[in-house]
C-alpha positions in Angstrom: 6.4 114.0 48.8 3.7 111.6 47.8 5.8 110.4 44.9 8.7 109.5 47.2 6.3 107.6 49.5 4.8 105.8 46.6 8.3 104.8 45.4 9.2 103.6 48.9 6.1 101.5 49.1 6.9 99.9 45.7 10.5 99.2 46.8 9.3 97.6 50.0 6.8 95.4 48.1 9.5 94.3 45.7 11.8 93.4 48.5 9.1 91.5 50.4 8.2 89.6 47.2 11.9 88.7 46.7 12.2 87.5 50.3 9.1 85.3 50.0 10.1 83.8 46.7 13.6 83.2 47.9 12.4 81.5 51.1 10.1 79.2 49.0 13.0 78.3 46.7 15.3 77.6 49.7 12.8 75.2 51.2 12.4 73.3 47.9 16.1 73.3 47.3 16.8 72.0 50.9 14.5 69.1 50.4 15.8 68.4 46.9 19.4 68.4 48.1 18.9 66.7 51.5 17.3 63.6 50.1 20.1 62.5 47.7 22.8 63.7 50.1 21.5 61.8 53.1 20.7 58.7 51.0 24.1 58.6 49.4 25.8 59.1 52.7 24.0 56.0 54.0 24.3 53.8 50.9 27.5 54.5 49.0 30.7 53.3 50.6 32.7 56.3 49.4 30.2 58.8 50.7 29.9 57.0 54.0 33.7 57.3 54.4 34.2 60.9 53.3 31.0 62.8 54.0 30.6 63.3 57.7 27.6 65.1 59.3 29.3 68.5 58.9 30.0 67.9 55.2 26.4 66.8 54.6 25.1 69.9 56.4 27.4 72.1 54.4 26.2 70.7 51.1 22.6 71.1 52.0 22.9 74.6 53.4 25.0 75.8 50.5 22.3 74.7 48.0 19.6 76.4 50.1 21.5 79.6 50.4 22.3 79.7 46.7 18.7 79.1 45.8 17.5 81.8 48.1 19.8 84.5 46.8 19.4 83.6 43.1 15.6 83.5 43.3 15.3 86.6 45.5 17.6 88.6 43.2 15.7 87.5 40.1 12.4 88.4 41.7 13.5 91.8 42.7 15.0 92.5 39.3 11.8 91.3 37.6 9.7 93.6 39.8 11.9 96.5 39.1 11.8 95.8 35.4 8.0 95.6 35.5 7.7 98.9 37.5 10.0 100.7 35.1 7.9 99.5 32.1 4.8 100.7 33.8 6.4 104.0 34.3 7.4 104.2 30.6 3.9 103.2 29.5 2.4 106.0 31.6 4.9 108.5 30.1 4.1 107.5 26.6 0.3 107.7 27.2 0.6 111.4 28.3 
């Protein structure tokens, strides 16, 4: 039973780390996408004509969502890989 509880604790920690890393990446990506999107919508005639507020919000939120899921997935996979290597190292030591 302790082994299952330990595995559950590790899984929760991996998920939490993924959420935190994804949120940080989403914030950075939002700023990185918002600045050029909003600037081009104000300065470029083409963008001013075709990018209304909804389109600008869609561009920015798409970038933020993609960054969140990519970074969260990579973080969880990296944590799982590290945990599996630790488990293999312990098995070899015995």
